[in-house]
C-alpha positions in Angstrom: 30.4 38.9 59.9 34.1 39.9 60.0 35.0 43.2 58.3 37.5 42.8 55.6 39.5 45.2 53.4 39.4 44.8 49.6 40.8 46.5 46.5 38.1 48.6 45.0 40.1 49.9 42.1 39.4 53.6 43.1 41.3 55.8 45.5 40.4 59.0 47.1 42.1 61.4 49.6 40.4 64.2 51.5 42.7 66.9 52.8 41.1 69.7 54.9 43.9 72.2 55.4 42.2 75.1 57.2 40.5 78.4 56.5 37.6 76.7 54.8 39.7 75.1 52.1 39.7 71.3 51.3 41.7 69.4 48.7 40.3 66.2 47.2 42.4 63.7 45.2 40.6 61.0 43.2 41.9 58.3 41.0 39.3 56.3 39.1 42.0 54.0 37.6 43.7 56.2 35.0 45.4 58.9 36.9 44.8 61.3 39.8 42.4 64.2 39.5 42.7 67.2 41.8 39.8 69.2 43.2 39.7 72.2 45.5 36.6 73.1 47.6 36.0 76.5 49.1 33.5 76.0 51.8 33.3 79.8 52.4 32.0 80.4 48.9 30.3 77.4 47.5 27.0 75.9 48.5 28.3 72.3 48.4 31.2 70.8 50.3 32.7 67.4 50.4 29.7 66.1 52.4 27.6 66.6 49.3 29.3 63.7 47.7 28.4 61.5 50.6 24.8 62.7 50.5 24.6 62.0 46.7 25.8 58.5 47.1 23.4 57.9 50.0 20.4 59.1 48.0 21.4 57.2 44.8 20.8 53.9 46.7 17.3 52.8 45.5 16.1 51.3 48.8 16.5 54.6 50.7 13.4 55.8 52.6 15.2 58.6 54.3 13.9 61.9 53.1 16.3 64.8 53.9 16.3 67.6 51.4 17.8 65.4 48.7 15.7 66.9 45.9 18.4 69.6 45.5 20.8 66.9 44.4 18.9 63.9 42.9 16.4 63.4 40.1 13.9 60.6 40.5 11.6 58.4 38.5 8.7 56.5 40.1 8.2 52.8 40.7 4.5 52.1 40.5 3.0 49.2 42.5 -0.3 47.5 42.8 -1.4 45.3 45.7 -2.1 41.9 44.2 -2.8 38.7 46.0 -1.5 40.0 49.3 1.7 41.6 48.1 3.0 44.6 46.2 3.7 43.9 42.6 5.9 46.3 40.5 3.9 47.5 37.5 6.3 49.9 35.9 9.0 52.5 36.4 8.1 55.8 34.8 8.7 59.6 34.8 7.2 61.1 37.9 4.4 62.9 35.9 3.4 59.6 34.4 2.2 58.0 37.6 -0.3 60.6 38.8 -3.5 58.9 37.7 -2.6 55.3 38.7 -4.4 54.3 41.9 -1.6 52.3 43.6 1.6 52.7 45.6 4.5 54.8 44.5 8.2 54.6 45.4 10.9 57.1 44.3 13.7 55.6 42.1 16.9 57.6 42.0 18.2 58.2 38.5 20.5 61.2 38.2 22.4 63.6 40.5 24.6 66.6 40.2 26.5 69.2 42.2 29.3 71.7 41.9 32.4 72.5 44.0 33.4 76.1 44.1 37.1 77.0 43.9 36.6 80.8 43.8 36.9 81.8 40.2 37.2 78.2 39.2 35.3 75.0 40.0 34.2 71.5 39.2 30.9 70.0 38.2 30.0 66.4 39.1 27.1 64.5 37.3 26.0 60.9 38.1 23.6 58.6 36.3 22.4 55.1 37.0 19.8 52.9 35.4 16.5 53.7 37.1 15.8 50.3 38.6 15.3 48.9 42.1 18.6 47.0 41.9 20.9 47.6 44.9 24.0 46.5 43.0 24.6 48.7 39.9 27.0 50.7 37.8 27.3 54.4 38.2 28.2 56.7 35.3 30.2 59.8 36.3 30.8 62.9 34.2 33.2 65.5 35.7 34.0 68.9 34.3 36.9 70.9 35.8 37.0 74.6 34.9 40.2 76.4 35.6 42.4 78.1 33.0 41.2 75.5 30.6 38.2 73.1 30.8 38.8 69.4 31.1 36.1 66.7 31.0 36.3 63.1 32.3 33.9 60.2 32.1 34.0 57.0 34.2 31.8 54.0 34.8 32.3 52.4 38.2 30.6 50.1 40.6 28.5 51.9 43.1 29.9 49.9 46.1 33.5 50.6 44.9 32.9 54.4 44.9 31.3 54.1 48.3 34.5 52.3 49.4 36.8 55.0 48.2 34.8 57.8 49.7 34.4 56.0 53.0 38.1 55.4 53.1 38.9 59.1 52.5 36.4 60.1 55.2 37.7 57.6 57.8 41.3 58.7 57.3 40.4 62.4 57.5 38.4 62.0 60.7 41.1 59.8 62.4 43.7 62.5 61.6 41.7 65.7 62.4 39.0 64.5 64.8 35.4 65.8 64.6 36.1 69.3 66.0 39.3 69.7 63.9 37.4 68.7 60.7 34.6 71.1 61.6 37.0 74.0 62.0 39.3 73.2 59.1 36.5 73.1 56.6 34.8 76.3 57.9 32.0 74.6 59.9 31.3 71.5 57.7 30.4 68.4 59.7 30.9 64.8 58.8 27.6 63.0 58.7 28.3 59.8 60.7 25.1 58.1 59.8 25.7 58.5 56.1 29.4 57.5 56.5 28.3 54.3 58.4 25.9 53.6 55.6 28.6 54.0 52.9 31.0 51.8 54.8 28.3 49.1 55.3 27.6 49.1 51.5 31.4 49.2 50.6 32.2 46.3 52.9 29.1 44.2 52.2 28.3 44.2 55.9 25.0 45.5 57.1 25.1 44.3 60.7 25.6 47.8 62.1 22.4 48.9 60.3 20.2 46.2 61.7 17.4 47.6 63.8 15.4 46.1 66.7 11.9 47.7 66.3 10.0 48.9 69.3 7.5 46.6 70.9 6.2 48.9 73.6 5.4 52.6 73.8 8.4 54.9 74.4 11.0 52.2 73.6 11.8 53.2 70.0 14.1 51.4 67.5 17.6 50.5 68.5 20.8 49.6 66.7 24.0 47.9 68.0 26.2 50.8 69.1 29.3 48.6 69.4 28.9 47.4 65.8 28.5 51.0 64.7 31.7 52.0 66.5 33.5 49.0 65.0 32.4 50.0 61.5 33.3 53.6 62.1 36.8 52.8 63.3 37.5 50.2 60.7 40.4 51.2 58.4 39.4 50.6 54.8 
């Protein structure tokens, strides 16, 4: 499938300018917001936004310390007539006594960017379903000399597009080593970036796996398609 640009209605720019400082500019459709990230002080950098979007995707079986960001409900299954049947989606504590399969369902996420004596808080919420196409509700609080709050509802794949676009432009300008040094040792997670670009562009070819059929072979993906996706200008 040919990769094609599209207008997602959201724009984002990522500007690592050295010494551990990063500027982020985001326009959700009604004017540009400005964020500052101090990687030397805060726990979370720009990569936290990538991780949050990655883990909010419901068909994500990749467990990697996401519980510091995302709240989950549980999808409860029973094996009926040779297949898994969804029984209900419930709070995690409500599924403990049900003898059947459980899957985590992402629901809410939050993190903060430290600006040294100022900062911003991001909160996300989606309907706790297994749908892979969904709206994402965003609440942003920016605390500087005064506090300002913003609320947006966007399509998940549109936000993935804007974030992937910002990352692609930053990496092409700074390179991996340059980005690492400019942001005070933050690294761009290429696997997550490839995932966001695949979702944003509606093209999952780079994520298709050939599963191992003999010991020691392991799963393989198409490296050329991964490079094509990574280099594609949004």
